[in-house]
C-alpha positions, 0 to 999 in steps of 0.5 A: 832044457826048461824054458818059459814064454815071455811075450811070445819069446821062449827063454831058457831057465835061469840055470842056463843063463850066463850070470857073469854076462848079466852083471857085465850089462850083457844079455845072459841068454837068448831072449833076455835083454841086458840090464844096467842094474840087476833087479836084486841090487837093493844096496842093502841086506835082504829082508830074509837075512835081516830076519834070520840075524834078528832071530839069532839063527846065524852064528859061527863061521858063515857062508853066503852062497850066491852072494852076488854084489855082497850086501848080505855078506857085508851086513853079516860081517858088520854084525860080527860074523866071520863071512865067506862069500861065494858067487859064480860071477867074477864080475859081481865079486868085483863090485862086492869087494869094493862095497866091502872095502867101502864098508870097512869089513873083511870078507873072504870072496871067491868065485865058486860053483855052488853045486860043487863048493870044492875045498870047503868041506866041514868049514861052516856053522851057518850057510845063508842063501838069499835067492839062489836056490830057485835059480838052479834046475832040478839036478842043480838043486840036488847037487847044491844040497849035497855040496852045502851038506859037505861044507857044513859042520855037524849041527850047522844050519842052512837058511834059504829064501827062495821063490814060492808058487805064489808069484804071478810074474812068469819069470818068477813063476818059472823059478818057483819051488814047491814046498815038497821040492824043498823038503825032498831035495834037502832031506835027500841030501841028509838035511833035517828040515826044521821049517818051510814058511811062506812069506812076502818079500817087498822089493824097493820098486814096489814089487811083492814076491812070494817066497819060502823061508827055509831053515834046516840043520845038518844033524850033529855028530851025536844025532847021526850015531 
């Protein structure tokens, strides 16, 4: 099991956390204190998702994978997309459903393991992942890339925002993903990687975080022949 030392306490990699416990306000793993609000609860869409939408990269039937509290999915639905939003945490999805109802948008929410995506073969034209890829261990990343490929239609686009190595914080550093890992994992699953772009994400509490913005495509049926 991959671990990191925080203040002398060794904690497990987030791939071994109980994220539903975290959303319930409980400790997700040994050495990780409970929180009243998860740090990624910005109550609005992430910069990456807004950027992808404004660049015209999102279209067709959309999957928000690792949707958390639903704010990205709500933003996309408000911009006219048909959105399915999946997360492993039923507790997070309760809040997401309430927020979607308050926003007056129709989103299909479901509790699902992102490394499997059972029942979603060839279902989506765009898959959006803002901050989940880096929570997976090496094997999880490989399984995720393959599952997303199965869920994508020919020609579909995969958009990922994940931690890069440009992070000093030990928790973010533990989850950092190298460009070579991103490219290797995705291409190994059949994705054609269009770009892996470094960027800085600014959290509302003043924390700056190094990220990769990744764009990849499942080859079209014509290209695959």
